mmJSON file of the N, C-alpha and C atoms, coordinates in Angstrom:
{"data_MODEL":{"atom_site":{
"group_PDB":["ATOM","ATOM","ATOM","ATOM","ATOM","ATOM","ATOM","ATOM","ATOM","ATOM","ATOM","ATOM","ATOM","ATOM","ATOM","ATOM","ATOM","ATOM","ATOM","ATOM","ATOM","ATOM","ATOM","ATOM","ATOM","ATOM","ATOM","ATOM","ATOM","ATOM","ATOM","ATOM","ATOM","ATOM","ATOM","ATOM","ATOM","ATOM","ATOM","ATOM","ATOM","ATOM","ATOM","ATOM","ATOM","ATOM","ATOM","ATOM","ATOM","ATOM","ATOM","ATOM","ATOM","ATOM","ATOM","ATOM","ATOM","ATOM","ATOM","ATOM","ATOM","ATOM","ATOM","ATOM","ATOM","ATOM","ATOM","ATOM","ATOM","ATOM","ATOM","ATOM","ATOM","ATOM","ATOM","ATOM","ATOM","ATOM","ATOM","ATOM","ATOM","ATOM","ATOM","ATOM","ATOM","ATOM","ATOM","ATOM","ATOM","ATOM","ATOM","ATOM","ATOM","ATOM","ATOM","ATOM","ATOM","ATOM","ATOM","ATOM","ATOM","ATOM","ATOM","ATOM","ATOM","ATOM","ATOM","ATOM","ATOM","ATOM","ATOM","ATOM","ATOM","ATOM","ATOM","ATOM","ATOM","ATOM","ATOM","ATOM","ATOM","ATOM","ATOM","ATOM","ATOM","ATOM","ATOM","ATOM","ATOM","ATOM","ATOM","ATOM","ATOM","ATOM","ATOM","ATOM","ATOM","ATOM","ATOM","ATOM","ATOM","ATOM","ATOM","ATOM","ATOM","ATOM","ATOM","ATOM","ATOM","ATOM","ATOM","ATOM","ATOM","ATOM","ATOM","ATOM","ATOM","ATOM","ATOM","ATOM","ATOM","ATOM","ATOM","ATOM","ATOM","ATOM","ATOM","ATOM","ATOM","ATOM","ATOM","ATOM","ATOM","ATOM","ATOM","ATOM","ATOM","ATOM","ATOM","ATOM","ATOM","ATOM","ATOM","ATOM","ATOM","ATOM","ATOM","ATOM","ATOM","ATOM","ATOM","ATOM","ATOM","ATOM","ATOM","ATOM","ATOM","ATOM","ATOM","ATOM","ATOM","ATOM","ATOM","ATOM","ATOM","ATOM","ATOM","ATOM","ATOM","ATOM","ATOM","ATOM","ATOM","ATOM","ATOM","ATOM","ATOM","ATOM","ATOM","ATOM","ATOM","ATOM","ATOM","ATOM","ATOM","ATOM","ATOM","ATOM"],
"id":[1,2,3,4,5,6,7,8,9,10,11,12,13,14,15,16,17,18,19,20,21,22,23,24,25,26,27,28,29,30,31,32,33,34,35,36,37,38,39,40,41,42,43,44,45,46,47,48,49,50,51,52,53,54,55,56,57,58,59,60,61,62,63,64,65,66,67,68,69,70,71,72,73,74,75,76,77,78,79,80,81,82,83,84,85,86,87,88,89,90,91,92,93,94,95,96,97,98,99,100,101,102,103,104,105,106,107,108,109,110,111,112,113,114,115,116,117,118,119,120,121,122,123,124,125,126,127,128,129,130,131,132,133,134,135,136,137,138,139,140,141,142,143,144,145,146,147,148,149,150,151,152,153,154,155,156,157,158,159,160,161,162,163,164,165,166,167,168,169,170,171,172,173,174,175,176,177,178,179,180,181,182,183,184,185,186,187,188,189,190,191,192,193,194,195,196,197,198,199,200,201,202,203,204,205,206,207,208,209,210,211,212,213,214,215,216,217,218,219,220,221,222,223,224,225,226,227,228],
"type_symbol":["N","C","C","N","C","C","N","C","C","N","C","C","N","C","C","N","C","C","N","C","C","N","C","C","N","C","C","N","C","C","N","C","C","N","C","C","N","C","C","N","C","C","N","C","C","N","C","C","N","C","C","N","C","C","N","C","C","N","C","C","N","C","C","N","C","C","N","C","C","N","C","C","N","C","C","N","C","C","N","C","C","N","C","C","N","C","C","N","C","C","N","C","C","N","C","C","N","C","C","N","C","C","N","C","C","N","C","C","N","C","C","N","C","C","N","C","C","N","C","C","N","C","C","N","C","C","N","C","C","N","C","C","N","C","C","N","C","C","N","C","C","N","C","C","N","C","C","N","C","C","N","C","C","N","C","C","N","C","C","N","C","C","N","C","C","N","C","C","N","C","C","N","C","C","N","C","C","N","C","C","N","C","C","N","C","C","N","C","C","N","C","C","N","C","C","N","C","C","N","C","C","N","C","C","N","C","C","N","C","C","N","C","C","N","C","C","N","C","C","N","C","C","N","C","C","N","C","C"],
"label_atom_id":["N","CA","C","N","CA","C","N","CA","C","N","CA","C","N","CA","C","N","CA","C","N","CA","C","N","CA","C","N","CA","C","N","CA","C","N","CA","C","N","CA","C","N","CA","C","N","CA","C","N","CA","C","N","CA","C","N","CA","C","N","CA","C","N","CA","C","N","CA","C","N","CA","C","N","CA","C","N","CA","C","N","CA","C","N","CA","C","N","CA","C","N","CA","C","N","CA","C","N","CA","C","N","CA","C","N","CA","C","N","CA","C","N","CA","C","N","CA","C","N","CA","C","N","CA","C","N","CA","C","N","CA","C","N","CA","C","N","CA","C","N","CA","C","N","CA","C","N","CA","C","N","CA","C","N","CA","C","N","CA","C","N","CA","C","N","CA","C","N","CA","C","N","CA","C","N","CA","C","N","CA","C","N","CA","C","N","CA","C","N","CA","C","N","CA","C","N","CA","C","N","CA","C","N","CA","C","N","CA","C","N","CA","C","N","CA","C","N","CA","C","N","CA","C","N","CA","C","N","CA","C","N","CA","C","N","CA","C","N","CA","C","N","CA","C","N","CA","C","N","CA","C","N","CA","C","N","CA","C","N","CA","C","N","CA","C"],
"label_alt_id":[null,null,null,null,null,null,null,null,null,null,null,null,null,null,null,null,null,null,null,null,null,null,null,null,null,null,null,null,null,null,null,null,null,null,null,null,null,null,null,null,null,null,null,null,null,null,null,null,null,null,null,null,null,null,null,null,null,null,null,null,null,null,null,null,null,null,null,null,null,null,null,null,null,null,null,null,null,null,null,null,null,null,null,null,null,null,null,null,null,null,null,null,null,null,null,null,null,null,null,null,null,null,null,null,null,null,null,null,null,null,null,null,null,null,null,null,null,null,null,null,null,null,null,null,null,null,null,null,null,null,null,null,null,null,null,null,null,null,null,null,null,null,null,null,null,null,null,null,null,null,null,null,null,null,null,null,null,null,null,null,null,null,null,null,null,null,null,null,null,null,null,null,null,null,null,null,null,null,null,null,null,null,null,null,null,null,null,null,null,null,null,null,null,null,null,null,null,null,null,null,null,null,null,null,null,null,null,null,null,null,null,null,null,null,null,null,null,null,null,null,null,null,null,null,null,null,null,null],
"label_comp_id":["MET","MET","MET","VAL","VAL","VAL","SER","SER","SER","LYS","LYS","LYS","LEU","LEU","LEU","VAL","VAL","VAL","GLU","GLU","GLU","TYR","TYR","TYR","HIS","HIS","HIS","ILE","ILE","ILE","GLN","GLN","GLN","ARG","ARG","ARG","LEU","LEU","LEU","LYS","LYS","LYS","ASP","ASP","ASP","LYS","LYS","LYS","ASP","ASP","ASP","PRO","PRO","PRO","ALA","ALA","ALA","VAL","VAL","VAL","ARG","ARG","ARG","LEU","LEU","LEU","ARG","ARG","ARG","SER","SER","SER","ILE","ILE","ILE","ASN","ASN","ASN","GLU","GLU","GLU","LEU","LEU","LEU","ARG","ARG","ARG","LEU","LEU","LEU","LEU","LEU","LEU","GLY","GLY","GLY","ASP","ASP","ASP","LEU","LEU","LEU","ALA","ALA","ALA","ALA","ALA","ALA","LEU","LEU","LEU","PRO","PRO","PRO","ALA","ALA","ALA","LEU","LEU","LEU","GLU","GLU","GLU","GLN","GLN","GLN","VAL","VAL","VAL","PHE","PHE","PHE","ARG","ARG","ARG","ASN","ASN","ASN","ASP","ASP","ASP","SER","SER","SER","ASP","ASP","ASP","PRO","PRO","PRO","GLU","GLU","GLU","VAL","VAL","VAL","ARG","ARG","ARG","LYS","LYS","LYS","ALA","ALA","ALA","ALA","ALA","ALA","LYS","LYS","LYS","LEU","LEU","LEU","ALA","ALA","ALA","GLY","GLY","GLY","ARG","ARG","ARG","GLU","GLU","GLU","ILE","ILE","ILE","TYR","TYR","TYR","ASP","ASP","ASP","LYS","LYS","LYS","HIS","HIS","HIS","ALA","ALA","ALA","ALA","ALA","ALA","LYS","LYS","LYS","GLY","GLY","GLY","SER","SER","SER","GLN","GLN","GLN","LYS","LYS","LYS","THR","THR","THR","GLU","GLU","GLU"],
"label_asym_id":["A","A","A","A","A","A","A","A","A","A","A","A","A","A","A","A","A","A","A","A","A","A","A","A","A","A","A","A","A","A","A","A","A","A","A","A","A","A","A","A","A","A","A","A","A","A","A","A","A","A","A","A","A","A","A","A","A","A","A","A","A","A","A","A","A","A","A","A","A","A","A","A","A","A","A","A","A","A","A","A","A","A","A","A","A","A","A","A","A","A","A","A","A","A","A","A","A","A","A","A","A","A","A","A","A","A","A","A","A","A","A","A","A","A","A","A","A","A","A","A","A","A","A","A","A","A","A","A","A","A","A","A","A","A","A","A","A","A","A","A","A","A","A","A","A","A","A","A","A","A","A","A","A","A","A","A","A","A","A","A","A","A","A","A","A","A","A","A","A","A","A","A","A","A","A","A","A","A","A","A","A","A","A","A","A","A","A","A","A","A","A","A","A","A","A","A","A","A","A","A","A","A","A","A","A","A","A","A","A","A","A","A","A","A","A","A","A","A","A","A","A","A","A","A","A","A","A","A"],
"label_entity_id":["1","1","1","1","1","1","1","1","1","1","1","1","1","1","1","1","1","1","1","1","1","1","1","1","1","1","1","1","1","1","1","1","1","1","1","1","1","1","1","1","1","1","1","1","1","1","1","1","1","1","1","1","1","1","1","1","1","1","1","1","1","1","1","1","1","1","1","1","1","1","1","1","1","1","1","1","1","1","1","1","1","1","1","1","1","1","1","1","1","1","1","1","1","1","1","1","1","1","1","1","1","1","1","1","1","1","1","1","1","1","1","1","1","1","1","1","1","1","1","1","1","1","1","1","1","1","1","1","1","1","1","1","1","1","1","1","1","1","1","1","1","1","1","1","1","1","1","1","1","1","1","1","1","1","1","1","1","1","1","1","1","1","1","1","1","1","1","1","1","1","1","1","1","1","1","1","1","1","1","1","1","1","1","1","1","1","1","1","1","1","1","1","1","1","1","1","1","1","1","1","1","1","1","1","1","1","1","1","1","1","1","1","1","1","1","1","1","1","1","1","1","1","1","1","1","1","1","1"],
"label_seq_id":[1,1,1,2,2,2,3,3,3,4,4,4,5,5,5,6,6,6,7,7,7,8,8,8,9,9,9,10,10,10,11,11,11,12,12,12,13,13,13,14,14,14,15,15,15,16,16,16,17,17,17,18,18,18,19,19,19,20,20,20,21,21,21,22,22,22,23,23,23,24,24,24,25,25,25,26,26,26,27,27,27,28,28,28,29,29,29,30,30,30,31,31,31,32,32,32,33,33,33,34,34,34,35,35,35,36,36,36,37,37,37,38,38,38,39,39,39,40,40,40,41,41,41,42,42,42,43,43,43,44,44,44,45,45,45,46,46,46,47,47,47,48,48,48,49,49,49,50,50,50,51,51,51,52,52,52,53,53,53,54,54,54,55,55,55,56,56,56,57,57,57,58,58,58,59,59,59,60,60,60,61,61,61,62,62,62,63,63,63,64,64,64,65,65,65,66,66,66,67,67,67,68,68,68,69,69,69,70,70,70,71,71,71,72,72,72,73,73,73,74,74,74,75,75,75,76,76,76],
"pdbx_PDB_ins_code":[null,null,null,null,null,null,null,null,null,null,null,null,null,null,null,null,null,null,null,null,null,null,null,null,null,null,null,null,null,null,null,null,null,null,null,null,null,null,null,null,null,null,null,null,null,null,null,null,null,null,null,null,null,null,null,null,null,null,null,null,null,null,null,null,null,null,null,null,null,null,null,null,null,null,null,null,null,null,null,null,null,null,null,null,null,null,null,null,null,null,null,null,null,null,null,null,null,null,null,null,null,null,null,null,null,null,null,null,null,null,null,null,null,null,null,null,null,null,null,null,null,null,null,null,null,null,null,null,null,null,null,null,null,null,null,null,null,null,null,null,null,null,null,null,null,null,null,null,null,null,null,null,null,null,null,null,null,null,null,null,null,null,null,null,null,null,null,null,null,null,null,null,null,null,null,null,null,null,null,null,null,null,null,null,null,null,null,null,null,null,null,null,null,null,null,null,null,null,null,null,null,null,null,null,null,null,null,null,null,null,null,null,null,null,null,null,null,null,null,null,null,null,null,null,null,null,null,null],
"Cartn_x":[96.093,96.293,97.586,97.539,98.688,99.399,100.713,101.476,101.49,101.672,101.652,102.832,103.968,105.138,104.833,104.247,103.903,102.866,101.885,100.866,101.477,102.439,103.103,103.767,104.492,105.24,104.282,103.16,102.145,101.588,101.36,100.822,101.845,103.137,104.188,104.392,103.77,103.84,103.032,102.242,101.427,102.132,103.294,104.002,104.359,104.374,104.637,106.097,106.992,108.425,108.79,109.267,109.651,110.702,111.59,112.665,112.019,110.97,110.245,109.581,108.951,108.286,109.328,110.451,111.495,111.999,112.165,112.602,111.541,110.311,109.265,109.139,109.328,109.335,110.454,111.613,112.759,112.448,111.879,111.527,110.502,109.506,108.516,109.163,110.124,110.851,111.598,112.238,112.996,112.055,110.903,109.936,109.377,109.179,108.735,107.317,106.439,105.053,104.184,103.448,102.52,101.479,101.162,100.158,100.545,101.849,102.291,102.077,101.785,101.682,100.632,99.403,98.409,98.876,99.451,99.907,101.039,101.984,103.072,102.586,101.572,101.002,100.401,99.707,99.124,100.205,101.292,102.422,102.989,103.202,103.763,102.879,101.553,100.648,100.418,100.534,100.043,101.023,102.196,103.116,103.61,103.828,104.308,105.808,106.543,107.994,108.415,109.152,109.545,110.437,111.284,112.165,111.337,110.346,109.449,108.686,108.156,107.404,108.304,109.521,110.482,110.773,111.043,111.325,110.159,108.925,107.74,107.548,107.871,107.752,108.763,110.001,111.061,110.738,110.311,110.012,108.872,107.808,106.685,107.077,107.886,108.314,109.163,110.054,110.882,110.064,109.1,108.253,107.446,106.864,106.078,106.932,108.088,108.957,109.443,109.714,110.172,109.099,107.84,106.749,106.41,106.532,106.266,107.337,108.559,109.639,109.398,108.92,108.585,107.466,106.467,105.351,105.784,106.717,107.152,108.026,108.708,109.554,108.659,107.513,106.575,105.981,105.821,105.222,106.176,107.449,108.518,108.658],
"Cartn_y":[94.484,93.085,92.958,92.326,92.13,90.847,90.956,89.764,88.728,87.493,86.408,86.586,87.072,87.291,88.401,89.494,90.534,90.006,89.314,88.76,87.802,87.002,86.075,86.812,87.87,88.635,89.416,89.876,90.564,89.578,88.355,87.355,87.056,87.097,86.791,87.916,89.079,90.173,89.849,88.775,88.331,87.243,86.82,85.756,86.144,85.171,85.517,85.891,85.464,85.718,87.097,88.012,89.344,89.291,88.313,88.177,87.851,87.027,86.706,87.988,88.724,89.952,90.946,91.064,91.956,91.551,90.256,89.769,90.086,89.921,90.186,91.686,92.483,93.959,94.294,93.73,94.027,93.559,92.369,91.908,92.796,93.246,94.195,95.499,95.959,97.196,96.994,95.851,95.577,95.421,94.857,94.696,96.044,96.905,98.28,98.396,97.502,97.514,98.354,99.296,100.157,99.336,98.178,97.31,96.936,97.058,96.721,97.81,98.998,100.15,99.988,99.538,99.432,98.404,97.3,96.318,96.837,97.564,98.153,99.198,99.948,100.909,100.217,99.146,98.365,97.86,97.397,96.931,98.063,99.2,100.414,100.86,100.795,101.27,100.257,98.971,97.932,96.917,96.773,95.717,95.918,94.844,94.878,95.158,94.915,95.091,96.431,97.247,98.555,98.531,97.53,97.452,97.102,96.282,95.903,97.146,97.89,99.144,100.092,100.285,101.193,100.764,99.475,98.936,99.099,98.899,99.091,100.517,101.436,102.891,103.261,102.828,103.153,102.541,101.302,100.584,101.269,101.611,102.286,103.634,104.344,105.698,105.529,104.497,104.34,103.946,103.047,102.629,103.855,104.584,105.747,106.76,107.108,108.093,107.641,106.366,105.853,106.088,105.783,105.973,107.413,108.21,109.682,110.292,109.87,110.394,109.996,108.816,108.392,109.246,109.555,110.361,111.766,112.349,113.691,113.77,112.69,112.675,112.678,112.109,112.034,113.424,114.262,115.544,116.611,116.33,117.341,117.437],
"Cartn_z":[78.599,79.038,79.799,80.924,81.787,81.319,81.144,80.715,81.813,81.472,82.448,83.426,82.969,83.808,84.832,84.421,85.362,86.381,85.898,86.806,87.811,87.362,88.254,89.429,89.081,90.093,91.006,90.45,91.25,92.297,91.885,92.826,93.943,93.557,94.54,95.551,95.314,96.23,97.532,97.436,98.639,99.385,98.956,99.663,101.117,102.011,103.426,103.665,102.749,102.917,102.3,103.111,102.6,101.496,101.528,100.504,99.156,99.152,97.874,97.38,98.255,97.814,97.266,97.905,97.383,96.011,95.811,94.509,93.426,93.773,92.772,92.525,93.495,93.308,92.327,92.54,91.639,90.21,90.08,88.735,88.068,88.817,88.283,87.807,88.643,88.297,86.998,86.812,85.554,84.365,84.591,83.468,83.09,84.046,83.765,83.216,83.546,83.018,83.936,83.309,84.11,84.854,84.369,85.01,86.433,86.781,88.113,89.122,88.711,89.577,90.664,90.372,91.448,92.517,92.118,93.066,93.916,93.278,94.024,95.003,94.623,95.54,96.735,96.534,97.678,98.623,98.049,98.89,99.67,98.981,99.655,100.826,100.626,101.672,102.79,102.499,103.471,103.926,103.298,103.71,105.124,105.828,107.237,107.318,106.217,106.245,105.674,106.445,105.939,104.656,104.608,103.402,102.165,102.32,101.204,100.766,101.731,101.403,100.651,101.151,100.494,99.075,98.872,97.543,96.604,97.1,96.258,95.853,96.772,96.46,95.358,95.553,94.569,93.204,93.19,91.934,91.235,91.968,91.354,90.783,91.531,91.015,89.745,89.721,88.55,87.343,87.521,86.414,85.887,86.807,86.403,85.672,86.241,85.635,84.215,84.103,82.776,81.719,82.083,81.126,80.887,81.97,81.809,80.897,80.994,80.126,78.685,78.43,77.082,76.504,77.371,76.911,76.563,77.344,77.085,75.851,75.512,74.282,73.075,73.154,71.985,71.714,72.696,72.489,72.074,72.14,71.784,70.262],
"occupancy":[1.0,1.0,1.0,1.0,1.0,1.0,1.0,1.0,1.0,1.0,1.0,1.0,1.0,1.0,1.0,1.0,1.0,1.0,1.0,1.0,1.0,1.0,1.0,1.0,1.0,1.0,1.0,1.0,1.0,1.0,1.0,1.0,1.0,1.0,1.0,1.0,1.0,1.0,1.0,1.0,1.0,1.0,1.0,1.0,1.0,1.0,1.0,1.0,1.0,1.0,1.0,1.0,1.0,1.0,1.0,1.0,1.0,1.0,1.0,1.0,1.0,1.0,1.0,1.0,1.0,1.0,1.0,1.0,1.0,1.0,1.0,1.0,1.0,1.0,1.0,1.0,1.0,1.0,1.0,1.0,1.0,1.0,1.0,1.0,1.0,1.0,1.0,1.0,1.0,1.0,1.0,1.0,1.0,1.0,1.0,1.0,1.0,1.0,1.0,1.0,1.0,1.0,1.0,1.0,1.0,1.0,1.0,1.0,1.0,1.0,1.0,1.0,1.0,1.0,1.0,1.0,1.0,1.0,1.0,1.0,1.0,1.0,1.0,1.0,1.0,1.0,1.0,1.0,1.0,1.0,1.0,1.0,1.0,1.0,1.0,1.0,1.0,1.0,1.0,1.0,1.0,1.0,1.0,1.0,1.0,1.0,1.0,1.0,1.0,1.0,1.0,1.0,1.0,1.0,1.0,1.0,1.0,1.0,1.0,1.0,1.0,1.0,1.0,1.0,1.0,1.0,1.0,1.0,1.0,1.0,1.0,1.0,1.0,1.0,1.0,1.0,1.0,1.0,1.0,1.0,1.0,1.0,1.0,1.0,1.0,1.0,1.0,1.0,1.0,1.0,1.0,1.0,1.0,1.0,1.0,1.0,1.0,1.0,1.0,1.0,1.0,1.0,1.0,1.0,1.0,1.0,1.0,1.0,1.0,1.0,1.0,1.0,1.0,1.0,1.0,1.0,1.0,1.0,1.0,1.0,1.0,1.0,1.0,1.0,1.0,1.0,1.0,1.0],
"B_iso_or_equiv":[0.0,0.0,0.0,0.0,0.0,0.0,0.0,0.0,0.0,0.0,0.0,0.0,0.0,0.0,0.0,0.0,0.0,0.0,0.0,0.0,0.0,0.0,0.0,0.0,0.0,0.0,0.0,0.0,0.0,0.0,0.0,0.0,0.0,0.0,0.0,0.0,0.0,0.0,0.0,0.0,0.0,0.0,0.0,0.0,0.0,0.0,0.0,0.0,0.0,0.0,0.0,0.0,0.0,0.0,0.0,0.0,0.0,0.0,0.0,0.0,0.0,0.0,0.0,0.0,0.0,0.0,0.0,0.0,0.0,0.0,0.0,0.0,0.0,0.0,0.0,0.0,0.0,0.0,0.0,0.0,0.0,0.0,0.0,0.0,0.0,0.0,0.0,0.0,0.0,0.0,0.0,0.0,0.0,0.0,0.0,0.0,0.0,0.0,0.0,0.0,0.0,0.0,0.0,0.0,0.0,0.0,0.0,0.0,0.0,0.0,0.0,0.0,0.0,0.0,0.0,0.0,0.0,0.0,0.0,0.0,0.0,0.0,0.0,0.0,0.0,0.0,0.0,0.0,0.0,0.0,0.0,0.0,0.0,0.0,0.0,0.0,0.0,0.0,0.0,0.0,0.0,0.0,0.0,0.0,0.0,0.0,0.0,0.0,0.0,0.0,0.0,0.0,0.0,0.0,0.0,0.0,0.0,0.0,0.0,0.0,0.0,0.0,0.0,0.0,0.0,0.0,0.0,0.0,0.0,0.0,0.0,0.0,0.0,0.0,0.0,0.0,0.0,0.0,0.0,0.0,0.0,0.0,0.0,0.0,0.0,0.0,0.0,0.0,0.0,0.0,0.0,0.0,0.0,0.0,0.0,0.0,0.0,0.0,0.0,0.0,0.0,0.0,0.0,0.0,0.0,0.0,0.0,0.0,0.0,0.0,0.0,0.0,0.0,0.0,0.0,0.0,0.0,0.0,0.0,0.0,0.0,0.0,0.0,0.0,0.0,0.0,0.0,0.0],
"pdbx_formal_charge":[null,null,null,null,null,null,null,null,null,null,null,null,null,null,null,null,null,null,null,null,null,null,null,null,null,null,null,null,null,null,null,null,null,null,null,null,null,null,null,null,null,null,null,null,null,null,null,null,null,null,null,null,null,null,null,null,null,null,null,null,null,null,null,null,null,null,null,null,null,null,null,null,null,null,null,null,null,null,null,null,null,null,null,null,null,null,null,null,null,null,null,null,null,null,null,null,null,null,null,null,null,null,null,null,null,null,null,null,null,null,null,null,null,null,null,null,null,null,null,null,null,null,null,null,null,null,null,null,null,null,null,null,null,null,null,null,null,null,null,null,null,null,null,null,null,null,null,null,null,null,null,null,null,null,null,null,null,null,null,null,null,null,null,null,null,null,null,null,null,null,null,null,null,null,null,null,null,null,null,null,null,null,null,null,null,null,null,null,null,null,null,null,null,null,null,null,null,null,null,null,null,null,null,null,null,null,null,null,null,null,null,null,null,null,null,null,null,null,null,null,null,null,null,null,null,null,null,null],
"auth_seq_id":[1,1,1,2,2,2,3,3,3,4,4,4,5,5,5,6,6,6,7,7,7,8,8,8,9,9,9,10,10,10,11,11,11,12,12,12,13,13,13,14,14,14,15,15,15,16,16,16,17,17,17,18,18,18,19,19,19,20,20,20,21,21,21,22,22,22,23,23,23,24,24,24,25,25,25,26,26,26,27,27,27,28,28,28,29,29,29,30,30,30,31,31,31,32,32,32,33,33,33,34,34,34,35,35,35,36,36,36,37,37,37,38,38,38,39,39,39,40,40,40,41,41,41,42,42,42,43,43,43,44,44,44,45,45,45,46,46,46,47,47,47,48,48,48,49,49,49,50,50,50,51,51,51,52,52,52,53,53,53,54,54,54,55,55,55,56,56,56,57,57,57,58,58,58,59,59,59,60,60,60,61,61,61,62,62,62,63,63,63,64,64,64,65,65,65,66,66,66,67,67,67,68,68,68,69,69,69,70,70,70,71,71,71,72,72,72,73,73,73,74,74,74,75,75,75,76,76,76],
"auth_comp_id":["MET","MET","MET","VAL","VAL","VAL","SER","SER","SER","LYS","LYS","LYS","LEU","LEU","LEU","VAL","VAL","VAL","GLU","GLU","GLU","TYR","TYR","TYR","HIS","HIS","HIS","ILE","ILE","ILE","GLN","GLN","GLN","ARG","ARG","ARG","LEU","LEU","LEU","LYS","LYS","LYS","ASP","ASP","ASP","LYS","LYS","LYS","ASP","ASP","ASP","PRO","PRO","PRO","ALA","ALA","ALA","VAL","VAL","VAL","ARG","ARG","ARG","LEU","LEU","LEU","ARG","ARG","ARG","SER","SER","SER","ILE","ILE","ILE","ASN","ASN","ASN","GLU","GLU","GLU","LEU","LEU","LEU","ARG","ARG","ARG","LEU","LEU","LEU","LEU","LEU","LEU","GLY","GLY","GLY","ASP","ASP","ASP","LEU","LEU","LEU","ALA","ALA","ALA","ALA","ALA","ALA","LEU","LEU","LEU","PRO","PRO","PRO","ALA","ALA","ALA","LEU","LEU","LEU","GLU","GLU","GLU","GLN","GLN","GLN","VAL","VAL","VAL","PHE","PHE","PHE","ARG","ARG","ARG","ASN","ASN","ASN","ASP","ASP","ASP","SER","SER","SER","ASP","ASP","ASP","PRO","PRO","PRO","GLU","GLU","GLU","VAL","VAL","VAL","ARG","ARG","ARG","LYS","LYS","LYS","ALA","ALA","ALA","ALA","ALA","ALA","LYS","LYS","LYS","LEU","LEU","LEU","ALA","ALA","ALA","GLY","GLY","GLY","ARG","ARG","ARG","GLU","GLU","GLU","ILE","ILE","ILE","TYR","TYR","TYR","ASP","ASP","ASP","LYS","LYS","LYS","HIS","HIS","HIS","ALA","ALA","ALA","ALA","ALA","ALA","LYS","LYS","LYS","GLY","GLY","GLY","SER","SER","SER","GLN","GLN","GLN","LYS","LYS","LYS","THR","THR","THR","GLU","GLU","GLU"],
"auth_asym_id":["A","A","A","A","A","A","A","A","A","A","A","A","A","A","A","A","A","A","A","A","A","A","A","A","A","A","A","A","A","A","A","A","A","A","A","A","A","A","A","A","A","A","A","A","A","A","A","A","A","A","A","A","A","A","A","A","A","A","A","A","A","A","A","A","A","A","A","A","A","A","A","A","A","A","A","A","A","A","A","A","A","A","A","A","A","A","A","A","A","A","A","A","A","A","A","A","A","A","A","A","A","A","A","A","A","A","A","A","A","A","A","A","A","A","A","A","A","A","A","A","A","A","A","A","A","A","A","A","A","A","A","A","A","A","A","A","A","A","A","A","A","A","A","A","A","A","A","A","A","A","A","A","A","A","A","A","A","A","A","A","A","A","A","A","A","A","A","A","A","A","A","A","A","A","A","A","A","A","A","A","A","A","A","A","A","A","A","A","A","A","A","A","A","A","A","A","A","A","A","A","A","A","A","A","A","A","A","A","A","A","A","A","A","A","A","A","A","A","A","A","A","A","A","A","A","A","A","A"],
"auth_atom_id":["N","CA","C","N","CA","C","N","CA","C","N","CA","C","N","CA","C","N","CA","C","N","CA","C","N","CA","C","N","CA","C","N","CA","C","N","CA","C","N","CA","C","N","CA","C","N","CA","C","N","CA","C","N","CA","C","N","CA","C","N","CA","C","N","CA","C","N","CA","C","N","CA","C","N","CA","C","N","CA","C","N","CA","C","N","CA","C","N","CA","C","N","CA","C","N","CA","C","N","CA","C","N","CA","C","N","CA","C","N","CA","C","N","CA","C","N","CA","C","N","CA","C","N","CA","C","N","CA","C","N","CA","C","N","CA","C","N","CA","C","N","CA","C","N","CA","C","N","CA","C","N","CA","C","N","CA","C","N","CA","C","N","CA","C","N","CA","C","N","CA","C","N","CA","C","N","CA","C","N","CA","C","N","CA","C","N","CA","C","N","CA","C","N","CA","C","N","CA","C","N","CA","C","N","CA","C","N","CA","C","N","CA","C","N","CA","C","N","CA","C","N","CA","C","N","CA","C","N","CA","C","N","CA","C","N","CA","C","N","CA","C","N","CA","C","N","CA","C","N","CA","C","N","CA","C","N","CA","C","N","CA","C","N","CA","C"],
"pdbx_PDB_model_num":[1,1,1,1,1,1,1,1,1,1,1,1,1,1,1,1,1,1,1,1,1,1,1,1,1,1,1,1,1,1,1,1,1,1,1,1,1,1,1,1,1,1,1,1,1,1,1,1,1,1,1,1,1,1,1,1,1,1,1,1,1,1,1,1,1,1,1,1,1,1,1,1,1,1,1,1,1,1,1,1,1,1,1,1,1,1,1,1,1,1,1,1,1,1,1,1,1,1,1,1,1,1,1,1,1,1,1,1,1,1,1,1,1,1,1,1,1,1,1,1,1,1,1,1,1,1,1,1,1,1,1,1,1,1,1,1,1,1,1,1,1,1,1,1,1,1,1,1,1,1,1,1,1,1,1,1,1,1,1,1,1,1,1,1,1,1,1,1,1,1,1,1,1,1,1,1,1,1,1,1,1,1,1,1,1,1,1,1,1,1,1,1,1,1,1,1,1,1,1,1,1,1,1,1,1,1,1,1,1,1,1,1,1,1,1,1,1,1,1,1,1,1,1,1,1,1,1,1]
}}}
């Protein structure tokens, strides 16, 4: 289940203002929810603004790495 806060920021990734999209990417990064990864991937692949694409890539990588590190700690 995707939290309402994560869903809110995912919806804002479609805003016409790149600054709004950047703020939502940052919020998703801070929330660190894996549910944001598909939306961040879409932004990375399709957004018209290079800074937004870069931010989506970095946020997605950070979220993924954070969860991957948690998973590896459980197996040790």
